C-alpha positions as CSV (number, residue, x, y, z in Angstrom):
1,X,-17.9,36.3,-15.2
2,X,-17.3,32.7,-16.1
3,X,-14.2,31.6,-18.0
4,X,-14.6,29.6,-21.2
5,X,-12.3,26.9,-22.5
6,X,-10.0,27.6,-25.4
7,X,-11.4,25.8,-28.4
8,X,-14.6,26.5,-26.7
9,X,-17.5,24.0,-26.4
10,X,-19.4,27.0,-24.8
11,X,-19.1,25.5,-21.4
12,X,-17.9,27.7,-18.5
13,X,-14.7,26.7,-16.9
14,X,-15.2,26.9,-13.1
15,X,-11.5,27.3,-12.4
16,X,-9.9,25.7,-10.4
17,X,-12.4,22.9,-10.0
18,X,-12.4,21.3,-13.5
19,X,-8.8,22.1,-14.1
20,X,-7.8,20.7,-10.8
21,X,-9.6,17.4,-11.8
22,X,-7.6,17.4,-15.0
23,X,-4.4,18.0,-13.0
24,X,-5.4,14.9,-10.9
25,X,-5.7,12.7,-13.9
26,X,-2.3,13.9,-15.0
27,X,-0.9,13.0,-11.6
28,X,-2.4,9.5,-11.8
29,X,-0.6,9.0,-15.1
30,X,2.8,10.3,-14.2
31,X,3.4,10.1,-10.4
32,X,3.0,6.7,-9.0
33,X,4.6,4.5,-11.6
34,X,8.2,6.0,-11.8
35,X,9.5,4.8,-8.4
36,X,7.6,1.5,-8.8
37,X,9.2,1.0,-12.2
38,X,12.5,1.1,-10.6
39,X,11.5,-1.2,-7.7
40,X,9.8,-3.7,-10.0
41,X,12.7,-3.7,-12.5
42,X,15.2,-4.2,-9.7
43,X,13.2,-7.0,-8.2
44,X,13.0,-8.7,-11.5
45,X,16.8,-9.4,-11.3
46,X,18.1,-6.5,-13.4
47,X,21.5,-5.3,-12.1
48,X,21.8,-1.9,-10.5
49,X,23.9,-0.7,-13.5
50,X,21.3,-2.0,-16.0
51,X,18.6,-0.4,-14.0
52,X,20.4,3.0,-14.2
53,X,21.0,2.6,-17.9
54,X,17.3,1.6,-18.4
55,X,16.2,4.7,-16.4
56,X,18.6,6.9,-18.4
57,X,17.2,5.5,-21.7
58,X,13.6,6.2,-20.6
59,X,14.5,9.9,-19.8
60,X,16.6,10.2,-22.9
61,X,13.6,9.1,-25.0
62,X,11.5,11.5,-23.2
63,X,13.9,14.4,-23.8
64,X,14.2,13.5,-27.5
65,X,10.4,13.8,-28.0
66,X,9.8,16.7,-25.9
67,X,10.8,19.3,-28.5
68,X,9.0,17.5,-31.2
69,X,5.9,17.3,-28.9
70,X,6.0,21.0,-28.5
71,X,6.0,21.6,-32.2
72,X,3.3,19.1,-32.8
73,X,1.2,20.7,-30.1
74,X,1.6,24.1,-31.8
75,X,0.6,22.6,-35.1
76,X,-2.3,20.3,-34.2
77,X,-3.4,21.7,-30.9
78,X,-2.5,21.0,-27.3
79,X,-5.6,19.1,-26.5
80,X,-5.2,16.9,-29.5
81,X,-1.6,16.0,-28.7
82,X,-2.4,15.3,-25.0
83,X,-5.3,13.2,-26.0
84,X,-3.0,11.1,-28.3
85,X,-0.3,11.0,-25.6
86,X,-2.7,9.9,-22.8
87,X,-4.4,7.3,-25.1
88,X,-0.9,6.0,-26.0
89,X,0.0,5.8,-22.3
90,X,-2.3,2.8,-22.1
91,X,-0.1,0.9,-24.5
92,X,3.1,0.9,-22.4
93,X,1.2,0.1,-19.3
94,X,-0.3,-2.8,-21.1
95,X,3.2,-3.8,-22.2
96,X,4.5,-3.6,-18.7
97,X,1.6,-5.8,-17.4
98,X,2.5,-8.5,-19.9
99,X,6.3,-8.2,-19.9
100,X,8.3,-11.3,-19.0
101,X,10.5,-10.1,-16.2
102,X,13.2,-12.7,-17.0
103,X,13.7,-11.2,-20.5
104,X,14.9,-7.6,-20.1
105,X,14.4,-6.7,-23.8
106,X,10.7,-6.4,-23.3
107,X,11.3,-4.2,-20.2
108,X,13.6,-2.0,-22.3
109,X,11.1,-1.7,-25.1
110,X,8.2,-0.9,-22.8
111,X,10.2,1.7,-20.8
112,X,11.5,3.5,-23.9
113,X,8.0,3.4,-25.4
114,X,6.7,5.1,-22.2
115,X,9.4,7.7,-22.3
116,X,8.6,8.6,-25.9
117,X,5.0,9.3,-25.2
118,X,5.7,11.0,-21.8
119,X,8.0,13.5,-23.8
120,X,5.3,14.1,-26.4
121,X,2.5,15.0,-24.0
122,X,4.1,16.7,-21.0
123,X,5.0,20.0,-22.8
124,X,1.5,20.2,-24.2
125,X,0.0,19.6,-20.7
126,X,1.9,22.6,-19.3
127,X,1.0,24.8,-22.4
128,X,-2.6,23.9,-21.9
129,X,-2.4,25.1,-18.3
130,X,-1.2,28.4,-19.6
131,X,-4.0,28.5,-22.1
132,X,-6.6,28.1,-19.4
133,X,-5.1,30.7,-17.1
134,X,-6.3,34.3,-17.1
135,X,-3.8,36.8,-18.5
136,X,-1.3,37.7,-15.8
137,X,-2.3,34.6,-13.7
138,X,-0.2,31.9,-15.4
139,X,2.2,31.6,-12.4
140,X,-0.8,31.0,-10.1
141,X,-2.1,28.3,-12.5
142,X,1.3,26.6,-12.5
143,X,1.3,26.8,-8.8
144,X,-2.0,25.0,-8.7
145,X,-0.8,22.5,-11.2
146,X,2.3,21.6,-9.1
147,X,0.3,21.7,-5.8
148,X,-2.3,19.3,-7.0
149,X,0.3,17.0,-8.6
150,X,2.1,16.9,-5.3
151,X,-1.1,16.4,-3.3
152,X,-2.4,13.6,-5.6
153,X,0.9,11.8,-6.1
154,X,0.8,10.2,-2.6
155,X,-2.8,8.8,-2.9
156,X,-2.1,7.9,-6.5
157,X,1.0,6.0,-5.4
158,X,-0.8,4.3,-2.5
159,X,-3.6,3.2,-4.9
160,X,-1.2,1.8,-7.5
161,X,0.9,0.2,-4.8
162,X,-2.1,-1.3,-3.1
163,X,-3.3,-2.9,-6.3
164,X,0.3,-4.1,-6.8
165,X,0.5,-5.5,-3.2
166,X,-2.9,-7.1,-3.0
167,X,-3.2,-8.3,-6.6
168,X,0.1,-8.2,-8.6
169,X,2.3,-5.9,-10.6
170,X,0.4,-6.9,-13.8
171,X,-2.9,-5.9,-12.2
172,X,-1.4,-2.6,-11.2
173,X,-0.2,-1.8,-14.7
174,X,-3.5,-2.9,-16.1
175,X,-5.2,-0.6,-13.7
176,X,-2.8,2.2,-14.8
177,X,-3.7,1.5,-18.5
178,X,-7.4,1.9,-17.5
179,X,-6.7,5.2,-15.7
180,X,-4.8,6.4,-18.8
181,X,-7.8,5.5,-21.1
182,X,-10.3,7.2,-18.7
183,X,-8.1,10.2,-18.4
184,X,-8.0,10.5,-22.1
185,X,-11.9,10.2,-22.3
186,X,-12.3,12.9,-19.6
187,X,-9.9,15.2,-21.5
188,X,-11.8,14.6,-24.7
189,X,-15.1,15.6,-22.9
190,X,-13.5,18.7,-21.2
191,X,-11.4,20.1,-24.0
């Protein structure tokens, strides 16, 4: 018997195929940029101490919005909040592509902006996984989620890093902004 999406469009959900594709989009948004943020920020002349403070600020912004993101997901729907979050991911990536590396204030703004939207959407992403899972199979669904994130993180990082290496950091972040916009569109079509 085919599974149907919550908030159904009437389309069957061939688990794990479409959900796995969705996980892969999530990995492309989250996985490759984090280590490269640090590398790029360090190469731009930021001291190690400022880099640690910047990374802490990004994660603090993410932590602040995570609880609010959960409440908003419960109120407006998980798919809606993820759609807003993934669409908004394009903005900090565009900011990163245009940031002047000699002026760290732009870097701080873009990093904190990224953290705010990452916090808003990550809880809703995980809650949506639970929604798609059959009763009693949530652990398996989360196992699939983390397996696919892990399996796609390396190719996603290689792709992002290749664009960075063969083009520029700006091109890599523009590419990430495009991936964010495409992922949001795919989510809109699937959910």
